[in-house]
N, C-alpha and C positions, 0 to 999 in steps of 0.2 A: 285291050287293056282294062283290067278290073280295078276300080277305085273304091276303097272302103274308108270312110271317115271313122277312125278308131276312137276318136275322142274329140269333143268340143269343150274347151275350157273357157268358161265365160265368167267375167267379173263384172258385176253391175255396180256402177258408181253411185247411182241414186235410186231411191225407191219412193214412190208416192202411193198413197192408199190410206184409207182412214181406219177401217176396222175389218176384222176377219169376215169373209163372205162378200166383200166388195171388190170391185176391180182394182187391180194393182198394176202400176207401170214401172218397169225396170229399164234403166238406161245403161247401155253397155259401156264399160270402161276399156277402150281399145288397147291401152297400155298394159293391161293385165289379162288380156284375153287372147287365146290362140285356137287355131284349128290344127289338130294333129292328123296326119293321113298315113295310110299304108297302101302301097301298090304291089300287087302280085307280079313278080318278075321271074325270069328264068334263073334258077339256082339260088335266088334269095329274094326277100321282100325289100322294098324301098320305103323308108319312113321319112317324113318331113313335116314342115309346118307352113301355115299361112297366117298372116295377121289380119285383124279386123280393121276397118276404117271407121265404122259407126254402127249404131243400131239401138233399137228400143223395142221392148215387147210389153204388151198390155194383156193381162189375163184376168179372167173371172174364175176364182177357185170353185165357186158354187156350181157353175155350168160347164166349165172346161173350155168356154169360148176364149179364143186368143187371137191376137193380131199383132202386126209389127213386121219389121224387117231387120235382118242382120246383114251387113255389107262387108264382104271379104275383099281384101286387096289381092287380086290374082297375081300381080307383079311381085308380091312379097314372097312367093313360094320358094322354099329352100329345102333341099334334100341332102345337103352335105357334099354335093358334087357339082361344081360350077358348070361344067360342060353339059351334064344332064339337065341342070336347071335351065340353062339357056335354051336347050332344045325343047324342054317341056313348055316354056313360056312362048317360044316362037312358033313351034309346030303343033303342039297339042292344045294349049289354052288360047293361043293367038292373042296374047295380052295387049298387043298394039291396037287391036280391034275391039277386044272385050276385056278391059282392065279390071272389071269387078265381077264377082260372083255374088248373087243376092239370094238369100234365104228369106222367103216370105212365110211367116207363121200363120197357120189357119186355125188350128185347134190343139188342145192339150188333152191327152187321155191319161187318167189317173188323178190322184189328189195330191196337191202341194200342201204340206203341213205348214201351219203358221210359224213354226220354228223347228229347227233340226233337219234331218235328212228325209228326202222323198225320192221315189223312183217313178218317173212319168215317161210318156211317149209323146213326142212332138210330131205333129202332122203339118205338112206344108208343101211348098214347091221351091225348087232351086233353079234360078235363072242362070244358065250356062250356055255359052255360045249363042245368045239371043233367043234361046228356047227354054220354056218352063218344063221342069221334070218333077213329078211327084216324089216326095221323100218322107220317110218315117224314121225318126231318130230317137233312140232311147236316151234319156237324160237322167243323171243323178243330180238332184237339186238339194242344196244345203242353205237354209235360211238361218243367218246368225245376226241377231241385232236388228 
């Protein structure tokens, strides 16, 4: 089974950082954030969502250094088909044993503008089934206010 995260929609509830060029910390707003996914399947693709539990990311725009974790609620996965979702949670994700998927942020490639849109690449690892897997995720970042 091929899994592609087509989009990660993040809303950060709080921001701390003093001036441009210094470290900035963003706290995830789980109520406004989603993971959208696409699975290649026979005859059609399956699309769905997962919700976040919590998360925060600290980044240094000058160096690209980044750290933090984003925690996804594996039990929240929905594809629009209850039977498929039960099977996905029970047999594929094993959510009774692994209820969370954790993205650990290691670094950011590209420049985040002080305001407006930026395109960057996030590098890190995803803890899935108790094992860390390296990930590279293209992100569209928009700083407003």
